[in-house]
C-alpha positions as CSV (number, residue, x, y, z in Angstrom):
1,M,5.9,35.1,26.1
2,A,8.6,34.5,23.5
3,G,10.4,37.5,22.1
4,S,9.9,39.0,18.6
5,K,13.1,37.4,17.3
6,E,12.1,33.9,18.4
7,I,8.7,34.2,16.8
8,R,10.2,35.5,13.6
9,M,12.5,32.4,13.5
10,K,9.5,30.1,14.1
11,I,7.6,31.8,11.2
12,K,10.6,31.4,8.9
13,S,11.0,27.8,9.9
14,V,7.3,27.0,9.2
15,Q,7.5,28.9,5.9
16,N,10.4,26.7,4.8
17,T,8.5,23.6,5.8
18,R,5.5,24.7,3.8
19,K,7.7,25.2,0.7
20,I,8.9,21.6,1.1
21,T,5.4,20.1,1.6
22,K,4.0,22.1,-1.3
23,A,6.8,20.9,-3.6
24,M,6.2,17.3,-2.5
25,E,2.5,17.7,-3.1
26,M,3.1,18.8,-6.7
27,V,5.6,16.0,-7.3
28,A,3.1,13.4,-5.9
29,A,0.3,14.8,-8.0
30,S,2.5,14.3,-11.1
31,K,3.5,10.8,-10.2
32,M,-0.1,10.0,-9.2
33,R,-1.4,10.6,-12.7
34,K,1.2,8.3,-14.2
35,A,0.7,5.6,-11.6
36,Q,-3.1,5.7,-12.1
37,E,-2.7,5.4,-15.9
38,R,-0.4,2.4,-15.4
39,M,-2.7,0.8,-12.9
40,R,-5.8,1.3,-15.0
41,A,-3.9,-0.1,-18.1
42,S,-3.1,-3.3,-16.3
43,R,-6.6,-3.9,-14.8
44,P,-8.2,-5.4,-18.0
45,Y,-5.5,-8.0,-18.3
46,G,-5.7,-8.8,-14.6
47,E,-9.5,-9.1,-14.7
48,K,-9.4,-11.3,-17.8
49,I,-6.9,-13.7,-16.4
50,R,-8.9,-13.9,-13.2
51,K,-11.9,-15.0,-15.3
52,V,-9.9,-17.6,-17.2
53,A,-8.4,-19.0,-14.0
54,S,-11.8,-19.1,-12.3
55,H,-13.3,-20.9,-15.3
56,L,-10.4,-23.3,-15.3
57,A,-11.0,-24.1,-11.6
58,Q,-14.6,-25.1,-12.5
59,A,-13.4,-27.3,-15.4
60,H,-12.3,-30.9,-15.1
61,P,-9.0,-31.5,-16.9
62,E,-7.1,-34.7,-16.6
63,Y,-4.3,-32.8,-14.8
64,R,-4.9,-31.0,-11.5
65,H,-2.2,-28.4,-10.7
66,A,-1.1,-27.9,-7.1
67,F,-2.4,-24.3,-7.2
68,M,-6.0,-25.7,-7.7
69,V,-6.0,-28.2,-4.9
70,R,-7.4,-27.0,-1.6
71,R,-5.6,-28.4,1.5
72,E,-7.2,-29.1,4.8
73,P,-6.4,-28.4,7.5
74,V,-4.3,-25.3,6.9
75,R,-1.3,-25.5,9.1
76,N,1.0,-23.0,7.3
77,V,0.0,-19.7,5.8
78,G,2.1,-17.5,3.5
79,V,1.4,-13.8,3.2
80,V,2.8,-11.5,0.5
81,V,2.7,-8.0,2.0
82,V,2.9,-5.1,-0.4
83,T,3.7,-1.7,1.1
84,S,5.6,1.5,0.0
85,D,9.3,2.1,0.4
86,K,8.8,5.7,1.7
87,G,6.6,7.3,4.3
88,L,4.8,10.7,4.4
89,C,1.7,9.1,2.9
90,G,-0.7,9.4,5.8
91,G,-2.1,6.2,7.3
92,L,-1.8,4.2,4.1
93,N,0.8,1.7,5.4
94,T,-0.4,1.8,9.0
95,N,-4.0,0.7,8.0
96,L,-2.7,-2.1,5.9
97,L,-0.2,-3.4,8.5
98,R,-2.9,-3.2,11.2
99,L,-5.1,-5.4,9.0
100,V,-2.2,-7.8,8.3
101,T,-1.5,-8.1,12.1
102,Q,-5.2,-8.9,12.8
103,S,-5.2,-11.6,10.1
104,M,-2.0,-13.1,11.4
105,K,-3.4,-13.3,14.9
106,Q,-6.5,-15.1,13.6
107,W,-4.4,-17.6,11.7
108,E,-2.1,-18.2,14.7
109,E,-5.1,-18.7,17.0
110,G,-6.3,-21.3,14.5
111,G,-3.1,-23.2,14.9
112,A,-1.4,-22.1,11.7
113,K,2.2,-20.8,11.4
114,V,2.7,-17.7,9.2
115,Q,5.5,-17.0,6.8
116,T,5.8,-13.7,4.9
117,V,7.2,-12.1,1.8
118,A,7.8,-8.3,2.1
119,I,7.5,-6.1,-0.9
120,G,8.4,-2.6,0.2
121,N,10.6,-1.2,2.9
122,K,7.9,-0.2,5.3
123,G,6.4,-3.6,5.4
124,L,9.8,-5.3,5.7
125,G,10.7,-3.1,8.7
126,F,7.4,-3.8,10.4
127,L,7.5,-7.5,9.9
128,Q,11.1,-7.6,11.3
129,R,10.0,-5.6,14.4
130,V,7.1,-7.9,15.2
131,G,9.3,-11.0,14.7
132,A,7.3,-12.5,11.7
133,P,9.4,-14.9,9.6
134,V,10.4,-13.2,6.3
135,V,11.4,-15.7,3.7
136,A,12.0,-13.2,0.9
137,Q,12.0,-9.5,0.4
138,L,12.1,-6.8,-2.2
139,V,12.7,-3.1,-1.5
140,H,13.4,0.0,-3.6
141,I,10.8,-0.8,-6.2
142,G,10.7,2.7,-7.6
143,D,7.7,4.5,-9.2
144,T,7.5,1.9,-12.0
145,P,7.1,-1.8,-11.1
146,H,8.9,-4.3,-13.2
147,L,7.7,-7.9,-13.3
148,E,11.2,-9.4,-13.6
149,K,12.0,-7.9,-10.2
150,L,8.9,-9.2,-8.6
151,I,9.3,-12.8,-9.8
152,G,12.3,-13.5,-7.5
153,P,10.7,-13.1,-4.1
154,L,7.4,-14.4,-5.4
155,K,9.0,-17.6,-6.6
156,V,10.3,-18.4,-3.1
157,M,6.7,-18.4,-1.8
158,L,5.4,-20.4,-4.8
159,D,8.1,-23.0,-4.3
160,L,7.1,-23.4,-0.6
161,Y,3.5,-23.9,-1.7
162,A,4.5,-26.4,-4.3
163,E,6.6,-28.3,-1.8
164,G,3.7,-28.5,0.7
165,K,5.5,-26.3,3.2
166,V,2.7,-23.6,2.9
167,D,-1.0,-24.6,2.6
168,A,-2.5,-21.2,1.6
169,V,-1.1,-18.0,0.3
170,Y,-2.7,-14.5,0.8
171,L,-1.9,-11.2,-0.8
172,A,-2.1,-7.9,1.3
173,Y,-2.0,-4.5,-0.5
174,N,-3.9,-1.2,-0.7
175,R,-6.6,-1.3,-3.4
176,F,-7.0,2.1,-5.2
177,V,-10.6,3.3,-5.1
178,N,-10.2,7.0,-5.9
179,T,-7.8,9.8,-5.1
180,M,-9.3,10.3,-1.6
181,K,-9.9,6.6,-0.7
182,Q,-7.6,3.6,-0.6
183,E,-8.8,0.3,0.8
184,P,-6.4,-2.1,2.5
185,V,-7.3,-5.7,1.6
186,V,-6.0,-9.2,2.4
187,E,-7.3,-11.6,-0.3
188,P,-6.6,-15.3,-1.1
189,L,-4.0,-15.9,-3.8
190,L,-3.5,-19.7,-3.6
191,P,-5.2,-22.1,-4.0
192,L,-7.5,-20.6,-6.6
193,P,-10.7,-19.2,-5.0
194,K,-13.7,-21.4,-5.9
195,E,-16.3,-18.7,-5.7
196,Y,-18.3,-18.4,-8.9
197,L,-17.9,-15.3,-11.0
198,S,-20.4,-12.5,-10.4
199,G,-23.3,-12.6,-12.8
200,E,-23.0,-16.3,-13.6
201,T,-25.4,-19.0,-12.5
202,A,-24.2,-22.3,-11.0
203,I,-25.1,-24.1,-14.2
204,E,-23.1,-21.7,-16.4
205,A,-20.1,-21.8,-14.0
206,A,-20.0,-25.6,-13.9
207,A,-20.3,-25.9,-17.7
208,W,-16.8,-24.7,-18.5
209,D,-14.5,-27.2,-20.1
210,Y,-11.6,-26.9,-22.6
211,I,-9.7,-28.8,-25.2
212,Y,-6.0,-28.5,-24.3
213,E,-3.2,-28.2,-26.9
214,P,-0.5,-29.6,-26.7
215,D,-1.5,-31.1,-23.4
216,P,-3.3,-30.1,-20.1
217,R,-0.1,-30.0,-18.0
218,S,1.8,-27.5,-20.2
219,V,-1.2,-25.2,-20.6
220,V,-2.3,-25.2,-17.0
221,D,1.2,-24.8,-15.6
222,E,1.9,-21.8,-17.8
223,L,-1.6,-20.2,-17.3
224,L,-1.5,-20.4,-13.5
225,L,2.0,-19.0,-13.4
226,R,0.8,-16.1,-15.5
227,Y,-2.2,-15.8,-13.2
228,V,-0.2,-15.4,-10.1
229,E,2.3,-13.0,-11.7
230,A,-0.5,-10.8,-13.0
231,L,-2.2,-10.6,-9.6
232,I,1.1,-9.6,-7.9
233,Y,1.9,-7.0,-10.6
234,Q,-1.6,-5.6,-10.3
235,A,-1.3,-5.4,-6.5
236,V,2.0,-3.5,-6.7
237,A,0.6,-1.1,-9.3
238,E,-2.5,-0.5,-7.2
239,N,-0.4,0.1,-4.1
240,I,1.9,2.6,-5.9
241,A,-1.2,4.5,-7.2
242,S,-2.6,4.5,-3.7
243,E,0.7,5.7,-2.2
244,Q,1.0,8.7,-4.5
245,S,-2.6,9.7,-4.0
246,A,-2.3,9.4,-0.2
247,R,1.0,11.3,-0.3
248,M,-0.5,14.1,-2.3
249,V,-3.5,14.4,0.1
250,A,-1.2,14.3,3.1
251,M,1.2,16.9,1.8
252,K,-1.7,19.2,0.9
253,A,-3.1,18.9,4.5
254,A,0.5,19.6,5.8
255,S,0.7,22.7,3.6
256,D,-2.7,23.9,4.8
257,N,-1.8,23.3,8.4
258,A,1.5,25.1,8.0
259,G,-0.4,28.1,6.6
260,N,-2.7,28.1,9.7
261,V,0.4,27.9,12.0
262,I,2.0,30.9,10.2
263,D,-1.2,33.0,10.6
264,E,-1.3,32.2,14.3
265,L,2.4,33.0,14.8
266,Q,2.0,36.2,12.8
267,L,-0.8,37.3,15.0
268,I,1.3,36.5,18.1
269,Y,4.2,38.4,16.6
270,N,2.1,41.5,15.9
271,K,0.7,41.4,19.5
272,T,4.2,41.1,20.9
273,R,5.5,43.9,18.7
274,Q,2.6,46.2,19.6
275,A,3.2,45.5,23.3
276,A,6.8,46.4,23.0
277,I,6.0,49.6,21.2
278,T,3.4,50.5,23.9
279,K,5.9,49.8,26.6
280,E,8.5,52.1,25.0
281,L,5.9,54.9,24.6
282,S,4.9,54.6,28.2
283,E,8.5,54.9,29.3
284,I,9.0,58.0,27.2
285,V,5.9,59.6,28.5
286,S,6.8,58.7,32.1
287,G,10.3,60.2,31.6
288,A,9.0,63.4,30.1
289,A,6.5,63.8,33.0
290,A,9.3,63.3,35.5
291,V,11.4,66.0,33.9
């Protein structure tokens, strides 16, 4: 059994660790509120532009953008992987990267080659370790995403798609459900999904058409670019809110576990100290009896 001094040192070490995890929990809670407000503020715009793009996919303009043309067969797949820059957020990144790995295996089994864009340091490190081709990357995003920083690596993948070097693009990120739940998803980004909007009948969805001013090419090009940028920004905002929520929960669990460890060590320390006192009393009584 360890001595009293060693146990005291362990208790002090765990107490220091609990102070750190408690502070990180409070910081994550503060950042989580701001991240959730930012994410919820961007959702209406993202949902609206999804609807407009979906309606546009059902219309029949004179000009068909490359983002609206489905290519068969799919021989090259691009994946935009959005993860966090830092760890200590539970299984958030692990669950997403496991889903990405499963999807990549399915695409490769179907004969498709996979190229990736890494947004976030954790995803970049993982993709490099597994040997996945990384055509662009962005790390150190910070707590506030900026669209002008996201456009650079995103444009690399869009250019590959426009040139025909990539036949389909997918977006992988953690969708924020609530503070206790974050859902990893891999959803299609390009070409535009042709599924009808929920709540619309086939006749209503097929009836969309527009008058374009100044011309269909200018309007469609600008709209679809804004569509892709909005989805990427929304994914990054959702992932940051998920990261802070997961970190707060993980740090709270760490603080609680540290408290349990301290209680157990304190009990062991008390038993060890009591045994030492009992031994000393026995020695004193034995010495007095011998005299």
